[in-house]
N, C-alpha and C positions, 0 to 999 in steps of 0.2 A: 133431828135426833132428839131423844129424851135424856135428860140427866137430872140428877139430884143436885143439891147444892154442891158447888165446886170450890175447892181451895185454890189459891193462886198457884200457877204452874202445873195444874192438873190438865191432862189431855182432854180436850173437848171433842175434837174431830180431826181426822186425817184426810187430806185431800189427795186424790190420786189422779195424775194426768199423764197421758201418753203423747209422744211426738215421733212421727215416723222418720223425721230427719235424723242426721247423725252428727257427731262432733259438736262443735259449738252451737250449731243450729238446733241441737236437741237438748242443750243445757237449759233447764227451766228455773225461773225465779218467781217466787210466790209473794203476794202482798194482799193486805186487807183494805177494803173500801167501805164506805158508808158511815152512818152516824154511830153505830154501835161498835165500830172497829176498834175504838180505844179500850174496850173491855177485854179484848183478846189480843193475842199476838200470834204470829205464824212463823214457823221456821222457814226462812226464804228458800232454803235448798230442799228440805224434806217435805214441806207442806203440812206439818203438824200444827194444829191450832190448839193453843193452850190458853188457860184463863189468865188474864192479866191482873185480876182481882177476885175476891170471893164473890161468887155469883149465887144469889138466892132469889126465890120468887116463884110465883105460879104461872106467870105469863111466859110467852116465848120471845126469843131475841133473834132477829134476822141480821145477817151480815153478808157482805159480798167479797168473794175471793177472786183475785185477778192473777193470771199466770202469763208470763212473757218468756219467749225463747231467746237464745243468745245470738241470733243471726244478725247480719249487717243491717238488714231491714226487718227488725223483730216483729214477730206476729204474736198476738195476744188473744186471750179468751177469759171469760168471766163465768162464775157460777154463784148461786145463792145458797147459803147454809142457814137453816132455821134451827135454833136450839130451844127445846121446850123443857121446862123444869118440872120434875116430878117430886112430890113430897111423900116421904115415907115409903118409897119403893124398896123392894128387896133386890138389890143389885148383887151380882156375884162377888165373892171375896177371893182375891188372888194372893197366893203365898209364894214368896221367893226367898231363898236362903241368902242370896247376895244380889245386889243391884248393879255392881260395877265389876268389870273383869278386864284383865290385861293379857294380851297375847302378842308374841312376836309375829312379825309378818310372815315368818316361815312356818307358822303353825299349820299342821296338816289339815286337810279338809275332813269333814265328817266328825271332827272333834266335838264332843259334848261340852257345851258351855254350862248349861244348867237345866234342871227340870222344873217346869212351872206347874204348880198345882193350884187348886181352888175348889170352892163349893158354892152352891146356890140354895137359898132358902125356898126357892120356887121348885126345887126338886129337879132331878134329872142331871145327867152329866154336862160338863162344860166343854165347849169347843175353843181351841186356842188359835190365835192368829197374830201375825206381826202387822200391826195396824199402820205403823209409820216408821221411817228411818232405815228401812232395809235397802240401802243404796246398793245398786248393782246386784241385788238379790244375793248378797254375800252370805246370808244366813237363812236357815229354814227351821220352822217349828212344827212338830207333829201335832195335828189338830186334836188328836185323842189323848196322847200321853203328855203332851206339853214339853217334850224334849227339844231344847234349842241347840242346834248344831251349826258348825261352820260349813257352809255349802260350797263356796268358791274360795280360791286362795286369796289371802289378804295381801294388800299392797300398801305399805306405809307411805310410799311416795305418791299414792293416789288418794287414799283416805286414812287419816291418822286416828279418827275417832268416829264411832257409830253411836247414835242415840236411838235405841229401839223402843217403841211403845208396843207392849204385849197386851193383846185383847183376850179377855175371857168372856165368852158369850154363852148365856143359858138357853134353855129350850122353850121358854115361855113365849107368849104372844101378847103384845109385841116382845121380842127378845130384849133382854137387858144385857149391857156390857160394862165391864169394868176394865181399867187400864193400869198397867204398871210400867215404869220406865226402867230400861236396862241400858247402862253405859258400857261400851266395849272400847277399850283403848288399844291401838295397835302400836307395838314397839318396832323400832327400826332395826333392820338387819343389813349388814354390808353386802347387799345383793345387787348393787348397781355400780357399773363402771363409770368413770368420768366421761362426759360427753361434750365434745367441742361443737360449737354452733356452726362451724364451717369445716369443710375438708375438701380441698386444701385452703389455707389462708393465702391471700395475695397482698403484696405490698410493693411499693416503688420508692426508690430513694436516689437522689442525685449523687454521682460520684464526687470525690474530692471534698465532701463535707466533713466537718469535725464530728466526733461521736455524739449521737443523739438518739431519741426515741424513734423506733420504726413503727411498731403496732402492738396492740394487745392480743394475746392468744388465750382467750378465756375458755374455761371448761366448766361444766356444771355436773355435780354429783347429787342425785336425788336423795341419797342417803342423808341421815341426820347425824349431827355431832361429828366426832372424828371420822366417821364413815363418809362424811361428805366434805371434809376439809382436804384441800388439794395442795400439792406441791408440784412445781414445774421445773423441767430440765431440758436442755438441748442434748439429744443423744446421737445426732448424725448430721453431716453436711456442713459443719461449722469450720470451713476452711480457714486456716491461719487464725482460728479463734476470733473471727471478725465480729461475732455477736455474743451478747450475754442476755440472760433472761432472769427476771425477778422470780425467786422461788415461790413467793406468796401470791403475787398478782398476775404473773404471766406476761409482764411488760417486756417486750423485746427491744434491745438497743444495740447500736453499733459500738464497737470498741476502738475503731480507728477509721480514718478516711478510706473509702473504697475506690478501687480502680476498675472501671468497667472494661477497659481493654485487657485486663488480666482475668477477671471473672465478671461476666455480664449478668449472671443469675445464680443465686444461691438457692439450693433446695434443702431446707432444714427439716429435721424431724424433731418435734417437741413432744415430750411425754408429760402427762398429768397423772399423779399418783395420789390416792386418798390415804387416810391414816387408819383405815380399818385393819382388823386382824382376821384373816390375812388381808393385806392391802390389795386393792384393785387399781389398775392403770389403763390408760388409753393413750395412743399416740396419734399425731396429726402432722401432715406435711405443711410447710410454710414456704411458699415461693416468693423470693425477694428479687425483684428486677432492679438492677442498677441502671439508672438513667444516664444518658450520655451528656457530657460537657465537651464542647469542641476544643479539646486540648491536644489534638493530633492533626498534623497536616496530611493531605492525601499523598499517596506514593504510587508512581507508575509501576505497573505490574512487571515490566521487563524493558529491555532495550529494544525498541521497535525499529524494524526495517521492512521494506517491501519492494517488490518489483512490479512494474506495470509496462505493458507494451505501449509504444509511442502512438499507436493508432487507436488506443482505448477511447471510447466516446466520452463526451462531457457528461458528468453525472455518475460515471463509473466509480464504484467503491474500491479504493486501493487497499485500505487496511482499516483496522479499528484499534484505537488506543484505549486502554482501560487503566483504571486506578483502583487501588485498595486504600481504605481508610479505616483505621482502628476505631474511629468513632462510629456512631450509629445514627439512624434516622436522617433528618435533614443535614446533620453535621457531617454525614458521610456521602452526601450527594455532590458529585463534582459536575461542574459545567466547563466545557472545553472551548478553546479559542485558538486561532492561529494569528499571531501578532503581525506577521509580514503579509500584507494583503497583495503584494506584487507577485506572489507565487501563484502558480496555476492550480491551487488546491484550496478547498474549503472543508470545514469540519462541522459536523452536527453537534450542537452544544450539549445535547443530552446523551447521545449514544457514543460519541467519540469516533464516528465513521468519517474517514477522510476520503473525500471524493474529488474528482477532476472538475475544475471550474473553467478551464480554458484548454484548447487543443495543445497536445504535447508534440515536441519534435526533438528526437534524440540527437540529431545532427547539430542542433543549437545548444542543448544542455542534456548531458547524459545522466545526471543525477541531481537531486535536490536534497537539501537539509532543511526540514520543516521544524520550526520551534513551536511546540504545542504547549499551551498552558492549561492547567486544571485548577479550578477555583471551587473551594467549598465556602461555607458561610463565614469563614474567618481566615483561611489560608490560601496561598497561591503557590504552586510549584510548576516547573517547566521541564521539558525533556526534548531532545532532538530526535526526530524521526527521519531516517535516511530512506529516500525513495529512489530506486534505480530504474532508469528508463531503458527498456530492452528494445533492440533494433527490429524494425520491420523493413523489408526490402521495398522501400518507397522512393528510392532514388536510382535513376538510370545512370550508367557511366557517362561522364562528360569529357569530350576531347578538349585538349588545350587550345585547339584551333578548329574552326568550322571546316576548313579544308587545308590541305597541304599542297604547295606548289614549289617545285624546285627544278633547276637545270641540272642535268646529269650528263657527264661526258660519255661519248661512245667508246666502245671497245675496252671497257674495264673488265677485270677478271671476274669469272663466275664466282659467286659467293661474296662479292664485295658489298659493303654496307651502302645502301642508297640513302636512307633516312630513318628516323624513328618517330613513330606516333606515340602519343601519351594521352591517357584518359585517367580521370580520378572518379572515385565513387565514395561519397561521405558515409555510406552505410558501414556496418560493422561486420567482422568475421567474413563468412562466405558471401554475405550480401554485398560486401564491398571489395571482394577479391575479383580482379578483372583478368580476362583472357581475350586475345585478339584473333581474328581470322579474316581472310579476304572473302567477301561474300560470294563472288564468282571466281572460280579458279583462274589465276593469271598465268599466261604463257611465259611471262618474263620475270615475275617477281614472286617471292614467298615471304612470309612474315613469321617471326618468332612469337608464339602464342603468349608467352609470359612477358617479354620485354617490349614488344611492339616494334622491334627492329625489322626493317624491311631490307631484303637482300636480293641480288640479281641471280636469276636462275639460269639464264643463258646470255651470251654476249650480245650487247646492243650495238646497232650500227646506224649512224646518221644517214638519212636519205635526202638527196637534193629535192627541194620543194620550191621550184620556180613558178609553178602555176598557182592561180588563186584557189583552185579546187584541191590543192594539196597543202593547205595551210597547217593542218594538224597531223601531217603524215609522220612527224617525229614526236608526237605527243601521246603518251600512254597514260590513261586514267583508269582507276579502279576504286572500289568502295571497300573500306576497312570497317569491320564491325567490332565494337567492344561490348562484351557481355559480362555481367557479374555471374556468380555461381550460387545465387539464391535458389530456393526451392522453385519459385516461379521467376526465372531470370528476367532481368530488364536489360535492354540493349540500346545502343545509339551508334550512329554511323558517321563517317567522315569520308570525304573524297580526297584521294591522293593523285595529283597530276604530276607526271614526270616528263619534263621536256628534254628530249635527247639532243644534245648539242654536239657540233662537229669538233673533233680533236685535230690538232695540228699535226697530222700524221703523214702529209705528202709534201715533198720539197717543190719549190718553184723551179721552172725550166726556162732557160733563155731561148728566145726565138732563134738565135744563131750562136754557134760555139765561139765565134770570134768576130771582132769588129776592127775595121781599118779606115783611117781617113788621112789625107794629106792636109798640111796646114801651111799657109803662106807666112812669110816673115812679118808681114804687116798686120797680122791678126791682132785684134784688140782684146784687152782683158775683159772678160764677161761674155765673149762671143761663144755661142753654142756651137759645139763641134759636131756632135752626133748624140742620138738618143738610144740607149740600150733598153731592151725590153725583155722581161721575164714574166711568166704566168704560172699560177697555181690553180690548175683546172679541176683538181680533185677535191680540194678543200673548199669551205664555204664561209661566207661572212668575213669576219676579222681574220680568220685563218687563211683566207685566200688573198688577202692584201699583202703586197710585196714591198720591201725596203731594200735599197741598194747601198753598197759600201765598198770603197776602195780598200783592198786588203794588202796590196803590195805594189811596188814600182812607182810610187808617187812621193818619195822621200823629200824631194825638193819642193813639193806642193805646187807644181806648175799647173795642175788641173784640179778642178772641183767637180764632184759628182752630187747632183741633187738626189737625196735618198728616196724621195717619193716619186718624182717624175722620171728619173733615169737619165736626165740630160747631163752631158759632160760639157763643162765650160772651161774657158781659159781663166786660170786663177792669178797668173803673174806674167809679165812680158816674156816673149820667147825670142827676142831679137838676138840674144847671145847663144841661142841653141840651134842655129842653122846647121843643117845636115845631121841632126841627131835623130835617133830612133828611140821612142819611149815605149817600153813594154810594161803594162800595168795589169794587176789582178783585180777583178771586180766580183764581189759576192752578192747574191740575191737571197734574202731570207723572208719568212713569214713575219708579219707585224706582231702576231699574237705571241710568238715565242722566239725571240732572236737567239736564245741560247741553243735552240734546235736548228742550227743552220746546216745547209748541205752545199758543198762546194764541188763544181765541175772543173776539171782541168785536163790538159792534154795528157795522154797516157805515157808520153816519153818524159825526158829529163825535167826534174822539178825546177831547174834554173829558169825556166820560162816564167815562173811566177815571181821572179826577182827582177828588179829594175835592170833593164839592159840598155846600156849606152851605146849608140852607134857613132863611130868615128866620122870626122868630116869627110865628105865625098871628094874624089878627085875632080879635076876640071871637066866641064861638060863636054860630051861628044855629040856630034851632030847626028850620029847614027841613032836611030830609035829602035828600041827593043820592046817587044810586047811580052809581058810576064803574067802568066796566070797562076795565082797562088790559092790553093784550096786547103783549108784545115779540116781534114777528114775525120779525126777522132778526138773526142773529149771524154775524160774518165771522171765519174762522180766520186767525190771524196767524203761526203756527209749526207745524212738522210734528208736534211731540210735545206740545203744550200747548194747552189751551183755557181761556178766561177767561169768567166770567159776571159779570153786574152784580147786586150786591146793593143793594136799596133798603130802607133802614131809615127808617120814618116814625115820629117820636115826637110825640105830641099829649097834650093834657091829658086827664085821666080822664073829662071830661064828653063827650068825643067818642064818638059811637056808631059802631060798625063791625061789620061781619059778620066772622065767622071767616075766616081765609085758606083759600082753596080752591086747592090746587096740583094742577093737572091737567097731567101730563107730556106726554100725547099732544097736547092742544090748546095746551100751553105758554101758558096765560093766567092771569092773576090778576084776581079781581074785588074791587074795593075800594069801600067806601062812605065817602064824605066829605061835608062840607057844601059849600056853594057857594064858599067861599073857596079850598078846595083845588082846585076846578076852575080857578079863576082862576090859581092858581100853576102848575099842570101844563100849561096851554095852551102855554107856550113850548116844551115838550118835543115837542109834536106836530110842530113845524117841523123838529126834529132827526131825524126818522125814526120816532119812536114813534107808535103809533096808539091813540088813546083814544076811548072812547064813553061817553056819560052818559045818564041818564034822570032828569029832575027831577020 
């Protein structure tokens, strides 16, 4: 460029640079380099090169301009500017009424700032340009008229002052230019709201702390002066006035200790208001989280109880215990444990799931009380969990005995109780309710399904079993089943053996209705006189065994009867009883039941059963008489006893007699007496006896 002598501060040249980036990457910074750089200075933002001192001379001056962008890794460029001095040149003359102007940032566009005029001695009109300082192309000058106007809205918050260099260029060759400086100051208008650098703000504070600073809530207002001076206030969310804020600085503080269990988070609304007229304001949310301190013990959610079937497998989850904790985070995490390890349950320490650790058996234990503890980082609490074991039909009824054996008498009444079987089932409800039945219907017995009592259906009779092949002829056996009433019933069986035993229901019978024997006077004590015999042919065993007893006619105890063998022996001397006749009653009864005796006696006068004394006989006659005496009739008096009449005739040794002939079938006795005997026995004929004689 060519220039005349220049005064300090005069514009020498304006550098124009473009950068296709944006933002900070397009923000340019100018600087001078080289040996002549000290003679000039450059506006670092606008690129206007002005004289740093008065420049004169005829030679040229070269300097280097360096430009750098504002990127993180800045890029640079350089250019060379050569300044030539012209002596006595006719440069255009610029005329400005004012060089400084002030406008509010709200000044409308297209507003005329000033009109630039000028002249040139070289003739021709001048052209006008803004050589430098037109940041953001905020202004425009008409090249012909020189009218300088506002092209774009002004923004105080962006640029507060513009330094424009107006160029007037003539039409000569080479063209000459002159420059004038125009300063435009932008005044602030309250056109900006306060702006918070965050939205929302976040803060955390521990509960239970004394009042203290929480955070700063700063806002920025790009306006100037009062328009940019802010005041702060909390307008919402301040529960129980827990917070305060500095009106001037926006510092937020607590006013009291906070309780996270009551309020875990506060959502405040803070407003910043400038002092402009009219004022502008903005609001922002402030989220304050109250951090937990472990100041609360865990609580179990409810009273826990559960039911589980006794056949549930090991590992089965019975129930889950849960806790609540007003604390938060790690302070609210509970770990669970069961203190009694002997119980068949375990618990997951994290989830609280209670599971079966060993097989269950309701019949052993029908419920458990499990003490569960919950531990957080500072507290331990416990609760009882009741677990009821429900029944499964896993037990069959069990009889009290594996088999039942009993003797039972014959001929009992129909419906009589024979015995009672009993079974138990440890299961519960219908699973343990038992009923009985005879597996195969029995001809002789029935059973009460509820009680297990067994009764006779028809009369039983004992049968004689003399042969080896008939050992069990009187034994009845049957199987009784006990069943529970479960959905799938379980059963067990027992054998009942009833041995039918003989009843003492038949009397013994004597082989003869009467017995007679003579006795000599010299008979000794202990001598066996005769043996009486009775049989019970219809009964068996013990019931068929017979015992004998003198029931009358032996008041003087002259004779003795062996109760088992039936032998009649002399019990005391008979020397003083010559010619006496002893009449005795003898009874035979079953050994099994002496109370049920049956007596047989003659059908005529009862005095025959009383001792009958015979008077001494008269002197012996040589005449022999033969007397046949037969006892034809005997009458039974009791169901189980028969009695026979024993006639003992004692005579002197000179009496001749035939030996006793005992014929059981004819039941007769032949006796030989002398005639006096016949006279004595005649009265007996009238009492029902039948006597015959031959003289």
